[in-house]
N, C-alpha and C positions, 0 to 999 in steps of 0.2 A: 027230785032237787040232787042236781048233778052241777059241775062246774066245766065248762070243757076251755083247753089248754088256747085254744085262740083266742080266747073272749078276756083270759087274766090267767098269764102262764104263771106270775108269782103265786098266787091264790093254788093254781093246779099243782106247781110241783111240791106248796106246801102241804095238801091235802092229800098229793101222794105219798109222802113222806113219813107223815101220819098212820098212813093205811100201810106201809111197811114195816111199821112198828107194831101197830096193832096186829098185823099179820103173822108176825115172829111171835109175841105172846102168844096166840092163838096153837101156833106151830108146835112151839114147845108145850103148852097142853096135851094137845094130840100126840106127840112122843110118847109124855108120862104114861098117857091111857097104851100106848102101841107097845110101851114094854110092859103091861102086864097082860095085855090082851093078844098080843102076837100078830101075824095073817089079816085075821077075821076083822082089826082093827084100822085097814086101808081098806075104804071101801067110797062112794061116790059122793054119799054126803060128806063126808071128810073134805071132799077136791073142791064140793062147792062152797063148803063155808070159808076156804083157806080163798079162793077164787074171790068171793063176796066180799073178804077181808080187804084183798088187794084195789079192788076196785071202787069200794065204797064212795059215793060223793062225785065221781068222775066217769061211771058207765053205769045208765039205767036197766042192765041186765047181767049185775056181777052173780054168779052162784046161781047160773043155770046154762043149761047146754044151747049152742047156738043154734038159731032156728031162718042159718042164713049164709049164704057162699061167703069165704072169707078166703083172702090171697096172702102170702107169704114169700116175695123174692119172689125167686123160679122154682118154691114149693106152690103146688096148689093140693090142700090137702080133704079126707075125703068130703064127699058131699054133706049137707048136712042132715040128712036121712038117715045118713049111715052111721053118726055120731054117737049113738046109744049103744050101736051093737059094739064098734069098738074099743068104746071104753068097755064094755062088759068084757071084753077079750080082754084089755091091757090091764084091770084088775084082777082078773082071773090069772093072769099068767104071771103077774107079780105076786098072786098068795099060791099059786101049783110051784114056784121055784123058790119060792121061801127059805127053803133047808138044803137047797141044791146048788144056787149059786151064792157068792161070799158078796159083804155087805157095799162092795163097792160095785161089784157087778148088777146088784138089782137096782142099788140107784145110778147106777147109768143106764139102764133098761127103763126108769121110771122117768129120768131128765130127755131120755130120746123120744120114748112112745107118747108124752104127753105134748108134747111139742111137734112132734110130726102128725098126730089129729090135729092138735087147735082146737078143742071142742069149746071154746068159750069165745065170746066176741071181747071183748078186754082182756089183759092180764096174764095171758097164758105161759108166758115165759117166767113173770115172777112165781104163780103157781107151780112149775113147772120145777122150778130152783129149790120151793118149800116142800115139794114131792121127794124132790132129789134128797133133802138131806134128812127127812122123816124116816125115807127109807134106808139109809144108812145106819141112820142113830138106832132106830129099834130093831133093825137087823144085826147090827156089831152090839146092839147091848146097852148103850149108855148113849147120853147127851153129850156132845164135844162140848170141851173148854175152850178157852180161847176169847178175845174180846172183837176177834174177826170170824165172822161164821162161813161157811162153805156158798151158802148161795151169796153173799157178799164178794169172796173172793172169785165167783162163775160171771158174776157181772162183771167184774174189772178187767176181767181175761175175756171180751168178748170175741176177740180175734180165732182163740184156742178154741171155745165151744163152739163157734160157726164152722171151722171146719170139721169139729170131733159128728155134730150134727149131721151134717153134710154129708161126708164117709156113711155115717149110717144110714140114710138115706137112698144112697148110690147102691149100698148093699142090699138094701131091700126094694127097691126098683129092679133087682138083678134076683129076687126071688129068694134073697139069705138074708134068714136074721143076725144079723153080724155088727155089734155094737159094742166093742174091742175100740174101737179106736176112743168113744167118750171115755171107757171105761181107763184106758192110758191117759186121758185128758185128765181126770177127776182126781188120780191118786196121788200127785205131787201135790194137788189142793190139801187132799184131806191129812195128807202127810205134815205140812205148813200148818194146817189147824192145830192139829195134836202136838208136834212142837212148840207152837207157842202155849198152849193150852200147858203144857211141860213147865215152859220156861217160864210161866206167869205164875205157876202153882209156887215152886223152888222163890221167885223174887219174894214172895207175899208170906212164905214163910221163913225166909231169912231176912225180911227187910229191916234193918238196926231201926227204923225208925220206930216199931211199932213194940 
């Protein structure tokens, strides 16, 4: 059971929005587990579940790695036969650098690498943004406050998002692992969420109506 955007765009949009809410709830649960379990909590089963939540009822292939070619603008992701291996490498790299990289570096790597591999038929961007937030919060040691989350802020700043990913792609094409452009892109968005969280906390604490 699924709805196609071209057949019923209004229903498609409603389902997509509800999916994002469900994915956020699931992501929050994953972060809570990750805060207790550390790097071993980051595995392909979590990625499958986050993707499935993002594309339920709009894609029949949610929650499993693609078995077909896919193209993303000028970027050609790895062949589908290589996806399993690339995903193993991606997860292992994040786990092995868990205490070496900062929270922002780890989040930047996750955001770029998952987009580069593009392991799913649908919902890669939504899953990558959720993974980025998961990695940051777990490495940082807390779920960030603020009414607007990092995934939402990334979605709103799509131009900067795409430029940062392209910079990391170009570095990789030249045989360098360099995602500093993604880190630089994320840093002010994270700071903005932290600032909002502090402001909202103070407003709640001192609201004269309470």
